[in-house]
mmCIF file as gemmi writes it, N, C-alpha and C atoms, coordinates in Angstrom:
data_model
loop_
_atom_site.group_PDB
_atom_site.id
_atom_site.type_symbol
_atom_site.label_atom_id
_atom_site.label_alt_id
_atom_site.label_comp_id
_atom_site.label_asym_id
_atom_site.label_entity_id
_atom_site.label_seq_id
_atom_site.pdbx_PDB_ins_code
_atom_site.Cartn_x
_atom_site.Cartn_y
_atom_site.Cartn_z
_atom_site.occupancy
_atom_site.B_iso_or_equiv
_atom_site.pdbx_formal_charge
_atom_site.auth_seq_id
_atom_site.auth_asym_id
_atom_site.pdbx_PDB_model_num
ATOM 1 N N . MET Axp A 1 ? -23.579 9.274 -31.674 1 0 ? 1 A 1
ATOM 2 C CA . MET Axp A 1 ? -22.419 9.994 -31.206 1 0 ? 1 A 1
ATOM 3 C C . MET Axp A 1 ? -21.493 8.908 -31.646 1 0 ? 1 A 1
ATOM 4 N N . ASN Axp A 2 ? -21.077 9.241 -32.139 1 0 ? 2 A 1
ATOM 5 C CA . ASN Axp A 2 ? -19.453 8.186 -33.112 1 0 ? 2 A 1
ATOM 6 C C . ASN Axp A 2 ? -18.438 7.73 -31.684 1 0 ? 2 A 1
ATOM 7 N N . TYR Axp A 3 ? -18.01 6.302 -31.673 1 0 ? 3 A 1
ATOM 8 C CA . TYR Axp A 3 ? -17.039 6.424 -30.855 1 0 ? 3 A 1
ATOM 9 C C . TYR Axp A 3 ? -15.837 5.258 -31.549 1 0 ? 3 A 1
ATOM 10 N N . SER Axp A 4 ? -14.817 5.559 -31.306 1 0 ? 4 A 1
ATOM 11 C CA . SER Axp A 4 ? -13.552 5.173 -31.754 1 0 ? 4 A 1
ATOM 12 C C . SER Axp A 4 ? -11.917 4.752 -30.76 1 0 ? 4 A 1
ATOM 13 N N . PHE Axp A 5 ? -11.361 3.597 -31.275 1 0 ? 5 A 1
ATOM 14 C CA . PHE Axp A 5 ? -10.014 3.856 -30.193 1 0 ? 5 A 1
ATOM 15 C C . PHE Axp A 5 ? -9.385 3.425 -30.605 1 0 ? 5 A 1
ATOM 16 N N . ASN Axp A 6 ? -7.735 3.521 -30.57 1 0 ? 6 A 1
ATOM 17 C CA . ASN Axp A 6 ? -6.53 3.328 -31.345 1 0 ? 6 A 1
ATOM 18 C C . ASN Axp A 6 ? -6.282 1.992 -31.196 1 0 ? 6 A 1
ATOM 19 N N . SER Axp A 7 ? -5.275 0.81 -31.748 1 0 ? 7 A 1
ATOM 20 C CA . SER Axp A 7 ? -5.095 -0.413 -31.143 1 0 ? 7 A 1
ATOM 21 C C . SER Axp A 7 ? -3.933 -0.768 -31.691 1 0 ? 7 A 1
ATOM 22 N N . ARG Axp A 8 ? -3.423 -2.104 -31.705 1 0 ? 8 A 1
ATOM 23 C CA . ARG Axp A 8 ? -2.28 -2.423 -32.736 1 0 ? 8 A 1
ATOM 24 C C . ARG Axp A 8 ? -2.97 -4.036 -32.993 1 0 ? 8 A 1
ATOM 25 N N . VAL Axp A 9 ? -2.519 -4.535 -33.912 1 0 ? 9 A 1
ATOM 26 C CA . VAL Axp A 9 ? -3.265 -5.795 -34.213 1 0 ? 9 A 1
ATOM 27 C C . VAL Axp A 9 ? -2.182 -6.848 -33.708 1 0 ? 9 A 1
ATOM 28 N N . ARG Axp A 10 ? -2.467 -7.975 -32.765 1 0 ? 10 A 1
ATOM 29 C CA . ARG Axp A 10 ? -1.861 -8.87 -32.105 1 0 ? 10 A 1
ATOM 30 C C . ARG Axp A 10 ? -1.54 -9.472 -32.909 1 0 ? 10 A 1
ATOM 31 N N . TYR Axp A 11 ? -0.48 -10.602 -32.144 1 0 ? 11 A 1
ATOM 32 C CA . TYR Axp A 11 ? 0.019 -11.226 -32.785 1 0 ? 11 A 1
ATOM 33 C C . TYR Axp A 11 ? -1.109 -12.7 -33.331 1 0 ? 11 A 1
ATOM 34 N N . SER Axp A 12 ? -2.044 -12.911 -31.394 1 0 ? 12 A 1
ATOM 35 C CA . SER Axp A 12 ? -2.908 -13.905 -31.16 1 0 ? 12 A 1
ATOM 36 C C . SER Axp A 12 ? -4.193 -13.57 -31.453 1 0 ? 12 A 1
ATOM 37 N N . GLU Axp A 13 ? -4.073 -11.877 -32.428 1 0 ? 13 A 1
ATOM 38 C CA . GLU Axp A 13 ? -5.427 -11.839 -33.13 1 0 ? 13 A 1
ATOM 39 C C . GLU Axp A 13 ? -5.092 -12.674 -35.132 1 0 ? 13 A 1
ATOM 40 N N . THR Axp A 14 ? -3.833 -12.959 -35.383 1 0 ? 14 A 1
ATOM 41 C CA . THR Axp A 14 ? -3.967 -13.11 -36.619 1 0 ? 14 A 1
ATOM 42 C C . THR Axp A 14 ? -3.726 -14.586 -36.96 1 0 ? 14 A 1
ATOM 43 N N . GLY Axp A 15 ? -4.145 -14.526 -38.633 1 0 ? 15 A 1
ATOM 44 C CA . GLY Axp A 15 ? -4.664 -16.048 -39.289 1 0 ? 15 A 1
ATOM 45 C C . GLY Axp A 15 ? -3.045 -16.358 -39.659 1 0 ? 15 A 1
ATOM 46 N N . GLU Axp A 16 ? -3.093 -17.791 -40.273 1 0 ? 16 A 1
ATOM 47 C CA . GLU Axp A 16 ? -1.231 -18.284 -40.85 1 0 ? 16 A 1
ATOM 48 C C . GLU Axp A 16 ? -0.876 -17.247 -41.524 1 0 ? 16 A 1
ATOM 49 N N . ASN Axp A 17 ? -2.133 -16.124 -42.396 1 0 ? 17 A 1
ATOM 50 C CA . ASN Axp A 17 ? -1.474 -15.214 -43.531 1 0 ? 17 A 1
ATOM 51 C C . ASN Axp A 17 ? -0.593 -14.287 -42.665 1 0 ? 17 A 1
ATOM 52 N N . GLY Axp A 18 ? -0.908 -14.19 -41.1 1 0 ? 18 A 1
ATOM 53 C CA . GLY Axp A 18 ? -0.523 -12.957 -40.761 1 0 ? 18 A 1
ATOM 54 C C . GLY Axp A 18 ? -0.728 -11.602 -40.975 1 0 ? 18 A 1
ATOM 55 N N . LYS Axp A 19 ? -1.975 -12.073 -41.059 1 0 ? 19 A 1
ATOM 56 C CA . LYS Axp A 19 ? -2.866 -11.046 -41.176 1 0 ? 19 A 1
ATOM 57 C C . LYS Axp A 19 ? -4.182 -10.972 -40.19 1 0 ? 19 A 1
ATOM 58 N N . LEU Axp A 20 ? -4.981 -10.16 -39.7 1 0 ? 20 A 1
ATOM 59 C CA . LEU Axp A 20 ? -5.926 -10.003 -39.093 1 0 ? 20 A 1
ATOM 60 C C . LEU Axp A 20 ? -7.104 -11.051 -39.14 1 0 ? 20 A 1
ATOM 61 N N . THR Axp A 21 ? -8.05 -12.185 -38.054 1 0 ? 21 A 1
ATOM 62 C CA . THR Axp A 21 ? -9.01 -12.219 -39.08 1 0 ? 21 A 1
ATOM 63 C C . THR Axp A 21 ? -9.937 -12.158 -38.814 1 0 ? 21 A 1
ATOM 64 N N . LEU Axp A 22 ? -10.995 -12.778 -39.702 1 0 ? 22 A 1
ATOM 65 C CA . LEU Axp A 22 ? -12.825 -12.023 -39.675 1 0 ? 22 A 1
ATOM 66 C C . LEU Axp A 22 ? -13.287 -12.399 -38.127 1 0 ? 22 A 1
ATOM 67 N N . PRO Axp A 23 ? -12.59 -13.212 -36.73 1 0 ? 23 A 1
ATOM 68 C CA . PRO Axp A 23 ? -13.475 -12.563 -35.893 1 0 ? 23 A 1
ATOM 69 C C . PRO Axp A 23 ? -12.074 -12.395 -35.18 1 0 ? 23 A 1
ATOM 70 N N . GLY Axp A 24 ? -11.734 -11.829 -35.471 1 0 ? 24 A 1
ATOM 71 C CA . GLY Axp A 24 ? -9.978 -10.664 -35.044 1 0 ? 24 A 1
ATOM 72 C C . GLY Axp A 24 ? -11.174 -8.939 -34.96 1 0 ? 24 A 1
ATOM 73 N N . VAL Axp A 25 ? -11.395 -8.858 -36.217 1 0 ? 25 A 1
ATOM 74 C CA . VAL Axp A 25 ? -12.442 -7.85 -36.538 1 0 ? 25 A 1
ATOM 75 C C . VAL Axp A 25 ? -13.676 -7.578 -36.219 1 0 ? 25 A 1
ATOM 76 N N . LEU Axp A 26 ? -14.775 -8.667 -35.998 1 0 ? 26 A 1
ATOM 77 C CA . LEU Axp A 26 ? -15.547 -8.776 -34.865 1 0 ? 26 A 1
ATOM 78 C C . LEU Axp A 26 ? -15.417 -8.529 -33.383 1 0 ? 26 A 1
ATOM 79 N N . ASN Axp A 27 ? -14.367 -9.466 -32.624 1 0 ? 27 A 1
ATOM 80 C CA . ASN Axp A 27 ? -13.614 -8.316 -31.144 1 0 ? 27 A 1
ATOM 81 C C . ASN Axp A 27 ? -13.387 -6.862 -31.451 1 0 ? 27 A 1
ATOM 82 N N . TYR Axp A 28 ? -12.653 -6.452 -32.262 1 0 ? 28 A 1
ATOM 83 C CA . TYR Axp A 28 ? -12.682 -5.246 -32.257 1 0 ? 28 A 1
ATOM 84 C C . TYR Axp A 28 ? -13.719 -4.416 -32.23 1 0 ? 28 A 1
ATOM 85 N N . PHE Axp A 29 ? -14.786 -4.747 -33.014 1 0 ? 29 A 1
ATOM 86 C CA . PHE Axp A 29 ? -16.224 -4.351 -33.118 1 0 ? 29 A 1
ATOM 87 C C . PHE Axp A 29 ? -16.871 -4.326 -31.377 1 0 ? 29 A 1
ATOM 88 N N . GLN Axp A 30 ? -16.994 -5.334 -30.875 1 0 ? 30 A 1
ATOM 89 C CA . GLN Axp A 30 ? -17.489 -5.764 -29.736 1 0 ? 30 A 1
ATOM 90 C C . GLN Axp A 30 ? -17.272 -4.776 -28.489 1 0 ? 30 A 1
ATOM 91 N N . ASP Axp A 31 ? -15.412 -4.903 -28.768 1 0 ? 31 A 1
ATOM 92 C CA . ASP Axp A 31 ? -14.828 -3.843 -28.086 1 0 ? 31 A 1
ATOM 93 C C . ASP Axp A 31 ? -14.838 -2.989 -27.797 1 0 ? 31 A 1
ATOM 94 N N . CYS Axp A 32 ? -15.882 -2.327 -28.502 1 0 ? 32 A 1
ATOM 95 C CA . CYS Axp A 32 ? -15.552 -0.805 -29.21 1 0 ? 32 A 1
ATOM 96 C C . CYS Axp A 32 ? -16.891 -0.723 -29.007 1 0 ? 32 A 1
ATOM 97 N N . SER Axp A 33 ? -18.041 -1.497 -28.769 1 0 ? 33 A 1
ATOM 98 C CA . SER Axp A 33 ? -18.689 -0.75 -28.649 1 0 ? 33 A 1
ATOM 99 C C . SER Axp A 33 ? -19.245 -1.123 -26.559 1 0 ? 33 A 1
ATOM 100 N N . SER Axp A 34 ? -17.957 -1.679 -26.357 1 0 ? 34 A 1
ATOM 101 C CA . SER Axp A 34 ? -18.389 -2.056 -24.864 1 0 ? 34 A 1
ATOM 102 C C . SER Axp A 34 ? -17.888 -0.951 -23.858 1 0 ? 34 A 1
ATOM 103 N N . PHE Axp A 35 ? -16.663 -0.576 -24.54 1 0 ? 35 A 1
ATOM 104 C CA . PHE Axp A 35 ? -16.077 0.857 -24.467 1 0 ? 35 A 1
ATOM 105 C C . PHE Axp A 35 ? -16.517 2.025 -24.348 1 0 ? 35 A 1
ATOM 106 N N . HIS Axp A 36 ? -17.534 1.985 -25.669 1 0 ? 36 A 1
ATOM 107 C CA . HIS Axp A 36 ? -18.585 3.13 -25.557 1 0 ? 36 A 1
ATOM 108 C C . HIS Axp A 36 ? -19.351 3.32 -24.671 1 0 ? 36 A 1
ATOM 109 N N . SER Axp A 37 ? -20.069 1.866 -24.735 1 0 ? 37 A 1
ATOM 110 C CA . SER Axp A 37 ? -21.592 2.111 -23.205 1 0 ? 37 A 1
ATOM 111 C C . SER Axp A 37 ? -20.64 2.107 -22.169 1 0 ? 37 A 1
ATOM 112 N N . GLU Axp A 38 ? -19.85 2.025 -21.893 1 0 ? 38 A 1
ATOM 113 C CA . GLU Axp A 38 ? -18.801 2.159 -20.27 1 0 ? 38 A 1
ATOM 114 C C . GLU Axp A 38 ? -18.852 3.805 -20.025 1 0 ? 38 A 1
ATOM 115 N N . ASP Axp A 39 ? -18.13 4.144 -21.1 1 0 ? 39 A 1
ATOM 116 C CA . ASP Axp A 39 ? -17.434 5.448 -21.082 1 0 ? 39 A 1
ATOM 117 C C . ASP Axp A 39 ? -18.813 6.45 -21.036 1 0 ? 39 A 1
ATOM 118 N N . LEU Axp A 40 ? -20.26 5.994 -21.349 1 0 ? 40 A 1
ATOM 119 C CA . LEU Axp A 40 ? -21.061 6.604 -21.382 1 0 ? 40 A 1
ATOM 120 C C . LEU Axp A 40 ? -21.918 6.503 -20.331 1 0 ? 40 A 1
ATOM 121 N N . GLY Axp A 41 ? -21.196 5.702 -19.457 1 0 ? 41 A 1
ATOM 122 C CA . GLY Axp A 41 ? -22.052 5.228 -18.253 1 0 ? 41 A 1
ATOM 123 C C . GLY Axp A 41 ? -23.277 4.323 -18.24 1 0 ? 41 A 1
ATOM 124 N N . VAL Axp A 42 ? -23.349 3.565 -19.672 1 0 ? 42 A 1
ATOM 125 C CA . VAL Axp A 42 ? -24.614 2.292 -19.401 1 0 ? 42 A 1
ATOM 126 C C . VAL Axp A 42 ? -23.499 1.05 -20.103 1 0 ? 42 A 1
ATOM 127 N N . GLY Axp A 43 ? -22.95 0.978 -18.466 1 0 ? 43 A 1
ATOM 128 C CA . GLY Axp A 43 ? -21.743 -0.209 -19.217 1 0 ? 43 A 1
ATOM 129 C C . GLY Axp A 43 ? -22.649 -1.216 -18.567 1 0 ? 43 A 1
ATOM 130 N N . ILE Axp A 44 ? -21.626 -2.817 -18.168 1 0 ? 44 A 1
ATOM 131 C CA . ILE Axp A 44 ? -22.374 -3.797 -17.151 1 0 ? 44 A 1
ATOM 132 C C . ILE Axp A 44 ? -23.006 -3.723 -15.831 1 0 ? 44 A 1
ATOM 133 N N . GLU Axp A 45 ? -21.849 -2.935 -15.282 1 0 ? 45 A 1
ATOM 134 C CA . GLU Axp A 45 ? -22.764 -2.895 -13.818 1 0 ? 45 A 1
ATOM 135 C C . GLU Axp A 45 ? -24.05 -1.996 -14.055 1 0 ? 45 A 1
ATOM 136 N N . TYR Axp A 46 ? -24.008 -0.768 -15.337 1 0 ? 46 A 1
ATOM 137 C CA . TYR Axp A 46 ? -25.275 -0.705 -14.862 1 0 ? 46 A 1
ATOM 138 C C . TYR Axp A 46 ? -26.423 -0.959 -15.507 1 0 ? 46 A 1
ATOM 139 N N . LEU Axp A 47 ? -26.168 -1.702 -16.581 1 0 ? 47 A 1
ATOM 140 C CA . LEU Axp A 47 ? -27.536 -2.906 -17.318 1 0 ? 47 A 1
ATOM 141 C C . LEU Axp A 47 ? -27.481 -3.654 -16.07 1 0 ? 47 A 1
ATOM 142 N N . ASN Axp A 48 ? -27.225 -4.685 -15.243 1 0 ? 48 A 1
ATOM 143 C CA . ASN Axp A 48 ? -27.041 -5.419 -14.333 1 0 ? 48 A 1
ATOM 144 C C . ASN Axp A 48 ? -27.766 -4.566 -13.09 1 0 ? 48 A 1
ATOM 145 N N . GLU Axp A 49 ? -27.608 -3.917 -13.028 1 0 ? 49 A 1
ATOM 146 C CA . GLU Axp A 49 ? -28.318 -3.241 -11.829 1 0 ? 49 A 1
ATOM 147 C C . GLU Axp A 49 ? -29.965 -2.686 -12.177 1 0 ? 49 A 1
ATOM 148 N N . HIS Axp A 50 ? -30.49 -2.625 -13.266 1 0 ? 50 A 1
ATOM 149 C CA . HIS Axp A 50 ? -31.206 -2.393 -14.036 1 0 ? 50 A 1
ATOM 150 C C . HIS Axp A 50 ? -31.84 -3.199 -14.228 1 0 ? 50 A 1
ATOM 151 N N . ASN Axp A 51 ? -31.167 -4.493 -14.816 1 0 ? 51 A 1
ATOM 152 C CA . ASN Axp A 51 ? -32.244 -5.563 -15.243 1 0 ? 51 A 1
ATOM 153 C C . ASN Axp A 51 ? -31.67 -5.122 -16.488 1 0 ? 51 A 1
ATOM 154 N N . ARG Axp A 52 ? -31.246 -4.834 -17.636 1 0 ? 52 A 1
ATOM 155 C CA . ARG Axp A 52 ? -30.947 -4.43 -18.942 1 0 ? 52 A 1
ATOM 156 C C . ARG Axp A 52 ? -30.067 -4.855 -19.783 1 0 ? 52 A 1
ATOM 157 N N . MET Axp A 53 ? -29.957 -5.049 -20.933 1 0 ? 53 A 1
ATOM 158 C CA . MET Axp A 53 ? -28.766 -5.378 -21.33 1 0 ? 53 A 1
ATOM 159 C C . MET Axp A 53 ? -29.087 -5.09 -22.88 1 0 ? 53 A 1
ATOM 160 N N . TRP Axp A 54 ? -27.884 -4.854 -23.654 1 0 ? 54 A 1
ATOM 161 C CA . TRP Axp A 54 ? -27.463 -3.883 -25.309 1 0 ? 54 A 1
ATOM 162 C C . TRP Axp A 54 ? -27.933 -5.167 -25.995 1 0 ? 54 A 1
ATOM 163 N N . VAL Axp A 55 ? -28.543 -5.187 -27.438 1 0 ? 55 A 1
ATOM 164 C CA . VAL Axp A 55 ? -29.015 -6.137 -28.571 1 0 ? 55 A 1
ATOM 165 C C . VAL Axp A 55 ? -28.246 -5.778 -29.026 1 0 ? 55 A 1
ATOM 166 N N . LEU Axp A 56 ? -27.557 -6.523 -30.129 1 0 ? 56 A 1
ATOM 167 C CA . LEU Axp A 56 ? -27.331 -6.003 -31.002 1 0 ? 56 A 1
ATOM 168 C C . LEU Axp A 56 ? -27.92 -6.484 -32.532 1 0 ? 56 A 1
ATOM 169 N N . ARG Axp A 57 ? -28.814 -5.368 -33.39 1 0 ? 57 A 1
ATOM 170 C CA . ARG Axp A 57 ? -29.792 -5.984 -34.424 1 0 ? 57 A 1
ATOM 171 C C . ARG Axp A 57 ? -28.95 -6.828 -35.532 1 0 ? 57 A 1
ATOM 172 N N . SER Axp A 58 ? -27.763 -5.624 -35.913 1 0 ? 58 A 1
ATOM 173 C CA . SER Axp A 58 ? -27.272 -6.063 -36.946 1 0 ? 58 A 1
ATOM 174 C C . SER Axp A 58 ? -25.978 -5.831 -37.072 1 0 ? 58 A 1
ATOM 175 N N . TRP Axp A 59 ? -24.695 -6.37 -37.992 1 0 ? 59 A 1
ATOM 176 C CA . TRP Axp A 59 ? -23.861 -6.35 -38.47 1 0 ? 59 A 1
ATOM 177 C C . TRP Axp A 59 ? -23.575 -5.694 -39.641 1 0 ? 59 A 1
ATOM 178 N N . LYS Axp A 60 ? -23.137 -4.423 -40.418 1 0 ? 60 A 1
ATOM 179 C CA . LYS Axp A 60 ? -22.673 -4.51 -41.597 1 0 ? 60 A 1
ATOM 180 C C . LYS Axp A 60 ? -20.846 -4.352 -41.638 1 0 ? 60 A 1
ATOM 181 N N . ILE Axp A 61 ? -20.666 -4.646 -42.511 1 0 ? 61 A 1
ATOM 182 C CA . ILE Axp A 61 ? -18.586 -5.187 -41.688 1 0 ? 61 A 1
ATOM 183 C C . ILE Axp A 61 ? -18.763 -5.422 -43.367 1 0 ? 61 A 1
ATOM 184 N N . VAL Axp A 62 ? -17.473 -4.032 -43.799 1 0 ? 62 A 1
ATOM 185 C CA . VAL Axp A 62 ? -17.371 -4.539 -45.24 1 0 ? 62 A 1
ATOM 186 C C . VAL Axp A 62 ? -15.274 -4.348 -45.182 1 0 ? 62 A 1
ATOM 187 N N . VAL Axp A 63 ? -14.934 -5.514 -45.581 1 0 ? 63 A 1
ATOM 188 C CA . VAL Axp A 63 ? -13.483 -5.546 -45.18 1 0 ? 63 A 1
ATOM 189 C C . VAL Axp A 63 ? -12.561 -5.313 -47.083 1 0 ? 63 A 1
ATOM 190 N N . ASP Axp A 64 ? -12.417 -4.507 -46.781 1 0 ? 64 A 1
ATOM 191 C CA . ASP Axp A 64 ? -10.947 -3.86 -48.114 1 0 ? 64 A 1
ATOM 192 C C . ASP Axp A 64 ? -10.024 -4.468 -48.346 1 0 ? 64 A 1
ATOM 193 N N . ARG Axp A 65 ? -9.413 -5.184 -46.64 1 0 ? 65 A 1
ATOM 194 C CA . ARG Axp A 65 ? -8.283 -5.045 -46.587 1 0 ? 65 A 1
ATOM 195 C C . ARG Axp A 65 ? -7.978 -5.783 -45.55 1 0 ? 65 A 1
ATOM 196 N N . TYR Axp A 66 ? -7.114 -6.732 -44.947 1 0 ? 66 A 1
ATOM 197 C CA . TYR Axp A 66 ? -6.839 -7.086 -43.531 1 0 ? 66 A 1
ATOM 198 C C . TYR Axp A 66 ? -5.311 -6.874 -43.086 1 0 ? 66 A 1
ATOM 199 N N . PRO Axp A 67 ? -6.136 -5.964 -41.755 1 0 ? 67 A 1
ATOM 200 C CA . PRO Axp A 67 ? -4.403 -5.778 -41.537 1 0 ? 67 A 1
ATOM 201 C C . PRO Axp A 67 ? -3.503 -6.478 -40.925 1 0 ? 67 A 1
ATOM 202 N N . TYR Axp A 68 ? -2.116 -6.179 -40.971 1 0 ? 68 A 1
ATOM 203 C CA . TYR Axp A 68 ? -0.81 -6.997 -40.498 1 0 ? 68 A 1
ATOM 204 C C . TYR Axp A 68 ? -0.464 -6.668 -38.743 1 0 ? 68 A 1
ATOM 205 N N . MET Axp A 69 ? -0.335 -8.378 -38.692 1 0 ? 69 A 1
ATOM 206 C CA . MET Axp A 69 ? -0.167 -8.085 -37.098 1 0 ? 69 A 1
ATOM 207 C C . MET Axp A 69 ? 0.909 -7.286 -36.874 1 0 ? 69 A 1
ATOM 208 N N . GLY Axp A 70 ? 0.872 -6.252 -36.2 1 0 ? 70 A 1
ATOM 209 C CA . GLY Axp A 70 ? 1.927 -5.35 -35.595 1 0 ? 70 A 1
ATOM 210 C C . GLY Axp A 70 ? 1.264 -3.861 -36.163 1 0 ? 70 A 1
ATOM 211 N N . GLU Axp A 71 ? 0.901 -3.681 -36.858 1 0 ? 71 A 1
ATOM 212 C CA . GLU Axp A 71 ? 0.035 -2.555 -37.887 1 0 ? 71 A 1
ATOM 213 C C . GLU Axp A 71 ? -0.953 -2.041 -36.523 1 0 ? 71 A 1
ATOM 214 N N . GLN Axp A 72 ? -1.393 -0.845 -37.156 1 0 ? 72 A 1
ATOM 215 C CA . GLN Axp A 72 ? -1.387 0.224 -35.859 1 0 ? 72 A 1
ATOM 216 C C . GLN Axp A 72 ? -3.281 0.524 -36.285 1 0 ? 72 A 1
ATOM 217 N N . ILE Axp A 73 ? -4.232 0.467 -36.166 1 0 ? 73 A 1
ATOM 218 C CA . ILE Axp A 73 ? -5.791 0.285 -35.93 1 0 ? 73 A 1
ATOM 219 C C . ILE Axp A 73 ? -6.237 1.116 -35.706 1 0 ? 73 A 1
ATOM 220 N N . LYS Axp A 74 ? -7.522 2.131 -36.273 1 0 ? 74 A 1
ATOM 221 C CA . LYS Axp A 74 ? -8.52 2.735 -35.054 1 0 ? 74 A 1
ATOM 222 C C . LYS Axp A 74 ? -9.512 1.861 -35.602 1 0 ? 74 A 1
ATOM 223 N N . VAL Axp A 75 ? -10.263 1.734 -34.567 1 0 ? 75 A 1
ATOM 224 C CA . VAL Axp A 75 ? -11.325 1.036 -34.662 1 0 ? 75 A 1
ATOM 225 C C . VAL Axp A 75 ? -12.402 2.221 -34.083 1 0 ? 75 A 1
ATOM 226 N N . GLY Axp A 76 ? -13.824 1.49 -35.156 1 0 ? 76 A 1
ATOM 227 C CA . GLY Axp A 76 ? -14.71 3.229 -34.655 1 0 ? 76 A 1
ATOM 228 C C . GLY Axp A 76 ? -16.36 2.509 -34.879 1 0 ? 76 A 1
ATOM 229 N N . THR Axp A 77 ? -17.093 2.644 -34.053 1 0 ? 77 A 1
ATOM 230 C CA . THR Axp A 77 ? -18.873 2.468 -34.173 1 0 ? 77 A 1
ATOM 231 C C . THR Axp A 77 ? -19.815 3.533 -34.017 1 0 ? 77 A 1
ATOM 232 N N . TRP Axp A 78 ? -20.613 3.168 -34.642 1 0 ? 78 A 1
ATOM 233 C CA . TRP Axp A 78 ? -21.472 4.412 -34.295 1 0 ? 78 A 1
ATOM 234 C C . TRP Axp A 78 ? -23.196 3.683 -34.449 1 0 ? 78 A 1
ATOM 235 N N . PRO Axp A 79 ? -24.026 4.028 -33.219 1 0 ? 79 A 1
ATOM 236 C CA . PRO Axp A 79 ? -25.736 4.098 -33.208 1 0 ? 79 A 1
ATOM 237 C C . PRO Axp A 79 ? -26.344 4.01 -34.844 1 0 ? 79 A 1
């Protein structure tokens, strides 16, 4: 199941060039996966109650272009 959300690049997520930083990209993906698990009912509360955790096995990130501050973006992940 794919999951995505729309957002806007914040000033605090940009580097000196006014573009989203690589750590900012990673934070968006982390947020997207967290939102996905919460919406499916297997988020933080569920994991704590069942003594479970999510483990990220790998990332595959290809950056064609870093978006500028204020730019609208769509973030998506899939298992």
